[in-house]
N, C-alpha and C positions, 0 to 999 in steps of 0.2 A: 504493500500500500504506500510506503514512503517513497518508492521510486516513481509513483504516478504523478502526472501533472493534473492538478485539480482546477477545473475550468468552471466558472460560474455560468449557470443557465437561467438565472433570474431569481426573483423573490419566491419564498416558500408560501405562495398564496393559492396553490391549487387545492380546491376543496376535496375532502375525503370522497373516495369512490369515483374519481375523475382521472382522465388521461389527457395529455396534450403533447404536441410536437415542440421540441426545443432544439436549438442548435449549439454545438460545442465544436469550435474550430470549423472544419468543413463537414462535420458529421451531423446528421439529423437523427434525433433520438426520440423515442416514446417515453415520456416521463409519467409515472403513475403514483398515486397517493391513495392508500387503502389500509384499513385496520391500523392506523398510526404508523404505517411503513411507507418508505419512498423507494422507488425502483426505476431503473432506466434500461432500455434495450434498443437495439437497432430498430429504426422506425419503419423499415420497408418489409412488408410481409413477403416471405419467400415464394408465395404462390404467383402473384402477378404484380408485386411491388406496392400493394395497397398501403396507405398511410396509417399505421397503427395508432398514431397520436390523434387521429380523428375517430377512433373506435370507442369502445366502451369497456368498462369492467363488469364482468358478469360473475354471478355466484352459482357454482354447481350444486348438485343435490347433497354433496358432502360439505357444503358451506365454504368450499375452496374458491378463491378468486382467480379469474382468468381474464386476460386481455383479448378482446374479440376484434378481428379485422373488420372494418366497415364495408369492405367490398364483397367478400365471400364467406365471412363468418369463421375463418380459421381462428383457433384459440391458442394462447401461449401463457405459460406460468410467468407472472411478472418478475419473480425473483430469480428463476433459473433460465427462462426463455424456452423451456421444453414444452412440446405440444402434449395434449392429453391422449393422443393416439387417433387413429381414424384417417390419417393422411401421412404420406411418406415425407418426413422432414426431420432434420437433425435439430431443429429449434433455432432460436434467435440468440445472437450474441448479447450478453448483458454487461453492464458497467456499474462499478461501485458508486454509491451516492452518499454524500455527507451534507447534513444541514447545519449551517453555522450562522448564528446571529440573524436568523430569518432569511437566509440566502441558501439556495440549493447549489451544490457543487457536484460535478461528475468527474470521476477519476479516469484519465486517459493515459495510455502509454505514450512515451516520448514520440513526437511526430517524426516520421522517417524523412530523409532527404527527398525533395521533390524530384521525380525522374524527368529529365529534360525531354521535351517533346518536339515534334515537327513544328507546331505553332509557336513554341518558345523560340526556336531558331529563327523563325520568320519574323516574329515580333521584335527580337533583338536586332535583326537586319533592318527593320523599319526604323528603329531608333537610330541606328548608325547612319541611315540616309536622311535623318532629320525630320521624320514624321513625328510630330509632337502631340497631335490632337486626333481623337477619334470621336465621331458622333454616331450614335447607333442605338439599337435595341437588342438586348440579350434575349435569346430564345433557345428552343430545344435543339436546333440543328447547328448552333454555333457555340455551344458551351465550352468545348475545349479551347477554341480560339479566344473566346471571351476571357477565359481564365488566364491565358498567356498574356493578354492585354492587361488584365487586372494586375498581374505580377509586375508588369512594367510601370503601371501607375503607382503601385505600392513603393517601388524603388524610386519614384519621382522622375522617371524618364519619359512618361507620357501622361496625358490628362484625358479624361473621358467625360462625355456629356450624354446622358441617356435621354432620348427624345420621345415624343408621344406618337409620331408618325414618321416612317422611314423617308418619306418625301422631304420632310424638313431636314433630315440628316444630310441628304444630298444637296439641298439648297445651301445649307450652312457650310458644307465642305466646298461648294462652288464659290461662295462669297469669300471664304478664307483663302482659296487659291487665287482669286482675282486680286485680293488686297495684298497678299504677301508674296505671291509667286511660288509658294511652297505647297505641296499637297497635304491636305488632311485626309483622313480615312473615314469612310462611313461603313458601319457594320450592320448586317441584317441576317436573318434566318433565310432558309430556302424558300422557294415558291413565292407567295404573295409579298413577303418581306423584301425579297430581292427585286421583284418587279415594281414595287412602290418607289424604288430609287430612280427609275428611268427618266422622269421629267427633269429632276434636278441634275442628273448626269448629262442630259442633252443641253441644259443651260450651260454647264461647265464646258462642254465640248465646243459649242458654237461660239462661245466667248473666250475660248482658248485659256481655260483655267485648269491647272493640274489637280487631279482628284484620284484617290485610290479607293476603289470599291472592294469590300471584303464581304462575300456572301457565303453563308452556310449552304450545305447541300445534303441530300439524303445519303445514306451509306452506299458505297460503291457497289455492293452486291445486289442492290435493288434499283440501280440505274435503269431507266427505260420501261420496265413493265407497267408503270403507272402507280408507283407507291405514293403514299400520302405526301403531298406538297412536292412531288417530283416533276419538275419541268426542265427542259433543255436550256439551262442558263447560258451556256456558251452561245447558242444560237440567239437567245433572247437579247444578249448584250453585244453581239457582234457589231451591229450598226453604230452603237453609241460609244464604243471603246476603240482605242488604238492598240490595246493589248488586253487579251482576255484568255486566261488559261486555268484549267483545273489543277489542283494540287493533289497529286497521286502518290501512292506509296513509293513509287520508283523515281519520283521527281528529284531533281537537285534543289532542295527546298530553299536554301538561302539564296542560291543563284536565281531562282524563280522570283523571289521577292525583290531582289536587286534589279532584275530586268523590268519588273512592273513599275517600280518607283523611278528608275532612270527614264523609262518611256514617258511617264507622266510629266517629269521635269523637262526633258529635252523637247518633247513634242507639244508640251503645254496642252495635254489631253487627258482623257480618262483611261486609267488602267484598272483591270479587274482580276481578282483572284477568287477561285471557287474552291471551297473547302468541304469535301465530303466529311460527314460526321465521324466516320471511323478512322480517317487519316489524321484528324486533328490531335489525337492523343497518342499516336504512335511514337515510340522512342526515337530520339535523334541525337547523334554526337557531332553533327555538322557544325562547323564554326559559323558564326554570324557573318553575313556579307557587309561590305561597306563601299562607299563611293571612291575610296582611295585608288588612284590610277585609272579611273573610269570616266572622268568628266574633264572636258577641255574648257578653255576660256571661251566666253560667248561672243567676243567681239568679231564682227565681220566688217572690214573696212571697205568703203566704196572705192571703185577704181579711180585712178587719177584722171582718166578721160571723162568719167561721169562728173567728177568734181569740177573740172574745167568747163564742161558744158553747162552745168548748173550755174556757175559764176557768171558765165556769159549771158545767160537768160536773165539772171537777177540784175546785172548791170544795165540791161536794156529796158527793164521794167520801170514804169513811173508809179504804179500803184500795186505793189506786190502785197499779198496777204499770206498768212500761214494758217493752215487748217490742221488742227491737232486732234487726233483720235485717241481712243483708249490704249491702242497699241504703243503709244509714245509715252506712257506714264513714267517709265524708268528714265527717259531722256528729257523730262519736262524742264529741268533747270537749264539744260543746254539750249533748248528751243526758245525759252524766254530770253536768254542772252542774245541769241540770233535775232529775235524780233526787235530787241532794243537797239542792236547795231543797225538794223535795216530801217528802223522807224516804221515797222509794219504792224498792222492789227493782227491779233491772234483770235481766230474763231475756233470753237471746238464742236465736234459732234456731240450729240447728247450723251453718249457713253463716255466722252472725254470731259464732261462738265466738271469743273473744279480743278482741272490740271493746271490752269492758270487762274489765279483768283480774279473775280470780277472787279476787285478793287485795284488791280494793277493797271497802270496807264495804257498798256498795249492790249488789254483784254476787250474783246468785242462780243462776248456772250456765246450762246449756243445757236448753232445753225440748224435749220430744218423744221419739222412739224412741231417740235417742242421748244422752239427757239425764240429769239428776240428779233425785232425789226432792225436792230443795230447790225447784227451779223448778216442779215439778208441784204442790207444796203451796201455793205462793204463787198459782199460777194458779187453783187451786180456791177459795182464800179471798178472792180480790180482788173488788172491786165496780166496778172501772173498768180497762180496758186501753187504754194508749196504744201503738198499734202503729206503729212507725216503721221504714220500709224493709224490711218483711217481708210476704210473701204469706200466704195462709191455706191453703197446700197441705196435703194429708193428712199429710205428714211433720212439719210444724212443731208440731202439737199445740196450736195456739191454740184456745181455747174460743170457739165462734161464738155462744154464747148470752149472753155477758157484754156489758154496755154497753161500746162500743168507739169510740175516736177513732182513725181511720187517716189517716196523713199520707204522701203520696207525690207526687213531682214528675210522675209519669206518670199521667194521668187514668184510663187504662184499668185500672190496678192497683187503683183505689179501688173497693171493693165488688165485686171481680171475680168472686168465687165465691158471694157472698151479700151481702145488705144489711148495712151497718154503721150504727151510731147516728149518727156524724158523720164523713163523708168530707171530708178537707181536702186541697185541691190546693195544693201549694207545695213548695219546697225544705225538707227537714227542718231544716237548720241555721237557715233563716230563721224557721221555726215556733218552734224552741226559743228563738231570740233574742227573739222577740216575746212569749212567755208567761213565760219564766223570771223576769224582774224583777217579775212580778205575782202569783207564786204563793208559798205558804208551806206548811209542814207543817200538816196539819189537826189536828182533835181526836180522830183515830182512834188505834189502838194503835201502839206503837213498833215499826214493822216492821223497823227496822235491828237492834234488839236480838233480835227473833225470828229474823232472818236469821243472826246470829252463832250462835245456839243450833242452828239447823238445820244449819249447816256443821259444828258440833262433832259432832252426831249422825251426819252423813254420813261424816265422816273416821273416826269410831270404827267405823262399819260397814265401811269399806274395809279398815281394819286387821284386822277379823275375817275378811274374805274372804281375806286373805293366808294364813291358816292352812289354807285348803282345798287348797293346792298339794300335789300328790302326785308319783308317779313318772312320770307321762305328759308332764310338761313344766311350764314356768313359767306362773304365773297372770298374766293380762294386767294385773291390778291392780299386780303387782310391776313390770311394764315401765313403766307410765305414772306410777306414784308415783315411780320412780327418774328418769324423764325430766323430771318436774315439778321435781325438785330440781336437776338438772344443766343443763337447757337454758337458754341465755342468755335474759335477760328480753326482749331485742329480736330474738330469732330469728325467721326466716321459716319456717313449717312447712307442708309440703304433705302431705295425707293421701289415702289411696286409698279403695277401696270394699271392704266386707266386715266380718267380725267385728272386725278390727283397728280399723276406723273407729268402730264403735259403742263399743268399749272406750275409744278415745281421747277421744271426746266425753264419756263418762261419768266417766273417771278422771283424765284429764290436767287439772291446774289451771294456768291461764294466769297469767302475771305481766306481760303486755304484749306477748307474741308475736303475730304476725300469722299467721292460719291461712287456707289456701286448699284448696279441694276441688272435686271434680266434683259440683256441687250438684244441679241439677234433672235433669241427664242421668244422674248416678250411674255413670260409666264406670270399670270396673276398669282398672288400668294407668295411671291418671292421675298418681300421686305422683312417680315418678322423672322423667319428662319435665317435669312442672310444676316440679320442683326446678331443672331447667336454666333454665327461664324466670325463676324467682325469683333464681337466681344472676346471670343476665344483668342483672336490674334492679339488683343490688348494684354492678355495674360501670358502669351507665348513669346512675344517679340518686344525687345526693349524699345524699338522705334515707335511702337504704338502704345506703350505703357501709359496708363492714366488718361487716355483719350476717351471722351464721351462718345457713346454710340447712340445715334438717332435713327429710327426707322419711320417711314412715311407710307401710308396706304389709304385706300378707300375702305368702305365697309365691305365691299365684295371681296377684296384681297385679304383683309384681315380674317374674314370668315373661313377662308380656306385652311388656315392653321391656327385658329384662335386658341386651341388648348395648349399650344406651345408657350403661352403666357405662363402656365404653371411650371414649365421648364425654366423659364427666366427666374421665377420665384425660387425654385428648388436650388439653383446654383448661385443665387444672388447677383444676377447679371445687371450691370449698370447700363440699362437700355431705356431710352425714352421713346415711346411709340406715339406718333402723331396720326390720329385717325380722322379722316374727313368722312363724315357720316351724312349721307343724303338719301338713304333707303332706296338706292337705285344703282344699277350698272350703267352709270351715266354715259360713259364712252360709247357703249353699244346703242343706247337710245339715240345718241347723237348721230351715229353712223346709219341707223335705220332711217332717221329723218332726212339725212343728206342724200341717201339713196332712194328717197321717196317710197320707203317701206313703212307700213304702220309700226308704231312702237309697240312691241309685243314681248311679254315675259322678261322684262328687265327690272321690274320692281322687286324689292327685297323686304322681308319681314325680319326685323332685328330686335335684339334685346337692348337694354341700356348697357353699352360697352364699358362705360365708366364704372357702373355698379358691378359688372362682370369682373373687371380688373380687381376691384376691391375684394370680391368673393374669392378670387384666386390668391389674394395676399399681396397684390401690388397696389401702388398708388393709382387712384383713378379720379379724374376730374372731367366735368362736362361744361362746354362753352356754347352759348347760343347767340352771342353778340360779338361782332368784330372788335369792339373796343376792349373786350375782356380777354382776347386771345393771348396777348403778350404776357400778361401777368400769369395766366394759367401755364403757359409754356415755361416761363422762368421758374415757377414753383416746381414743376415736374423735373426740370433739368437739375434742380438743386437736390433732388432725392438721390441718395446713394443706393441705387437698386432699381428694379423695374418700375416704370411709371407709364401710364397711358393718359393721353389727353384726347377726349372725344369732342370734336368740333362739328356742330350741326351746320352743314353747308347747303348752299343752293346749287343744284346740279346744273343750272343754266349759266351760272356765273363762274366760268372757267377761264 
């Protein structure tokens, strides 16, 4: 008895004649209390694993007590674990019990060393490659993998966030990748848990964010015949992944994990590993993999001839402008220096909003459907476009007929949709470094002075729109003018899809905030899960430490993942959610009207979201007048934890 480890299983408050399930280390035991005695045995009935702790204590005709399994009625002696006979079984393992000072202790043998498994080797490899964060849901077909991840979190090498819906895990990982350039992992079970990832993974893929998907799978011996939750995950994920492989007994497990993560990093894409249940716990002595000797420097310098041609085009331009897309985020400082040297306005795509602060003298705001008249005016007047890290999709609004220099490190993006005057292959930062010392403002008009005047005109126009607010709700101008004033300059902002998004792009003026969105996929529901990913980055990377996270959505988008608010509460995430509530899918109503369709099935029935937030344990406030928006936002931003501001808005005032 003295050689045992005595582990507490809780207070001695179990009534006489009752049983319950308790845990000691990783063991689940059936604790019983009868005739003044306490006993503990293995909780799993040897018949079909029934939970004995959910059973009953029964007295036989000889007044002897038996623990009866709730599933099929098998009986066991509480003190010895022996059956009464009638079925073939050697009985249950029992454990000594001691009650001290009102607390029950169970004696366990010293815990044996943990046998290293396949998933241990792969989780260690993930750590070596810099995977710091996992979003997911633990379930029956990923338990071995989940335990390997748990061990890494216990050692402080990883952090885990348990979500309410797997789709939220994928969106969170996507936002994390967009923000940091590093992959987070999302963990699910087989079948529906895995397929729930697909929308968020598509968001990551089309926006070029690295993500690692880890899905459980049924045991290898039942692949194919139609076992419970057995689907062909390799085929299901092929279109959305750049790398997708099953983890088999014969795989080189550390190498497989290394290849998956390297693919996610280099290709800025989705990598996927499929873990059959039985393989997860198989022993492994393989050393963990690492990126040492496997990653080269990322700089691709443009050719000298392309630099000379670009300089010649710039020298001949009177009104050059720079168009900066999300793909240029790493080079934003170099681009701003180039713009200052040229005296050129910088417009951004919506995905690139915030890469140059709107407060900067060269900033001309967002171009396109979510943009400002400032950006459109300079687009129309320019005689040369330097397109850096942006595509020419129909949403960007870039004029295809203008003389254009396009720079991108990915050759397929150059002239992808139509020919451009000068396609330049290379890293944008390297391009800017090569030409900035050799350019100077030309003899054209003073575009920076024009830019200041255009901003004055636009701000005056916004103030005029505020007067349109009536009885139906707050004008979106009031929401984003107030948010522009109170949002911290270094905040991380995730935005959803819908009229709220267009209004954010048009009215919110950035001061240095980083903005994330579901760009090319345009998936409603993105904002709140993405805010979880952004918050995780504030915990994992010093560059984002202490930065406030703000998410913005409409009521339609928030409703997609509303229960993730409880995830924010559980982990104490410092996130402020700004919810524009108009009881309508307003963007769709607008599209129906513009297409001369009848407005149909776009109305919503909603609860009070501020009350819902408070029920979840978060701060919740409701605003019905534009004059009250700023104070409510400031109060919410002052909360050190999850907060929601519900603003009743007019769907027509966008």
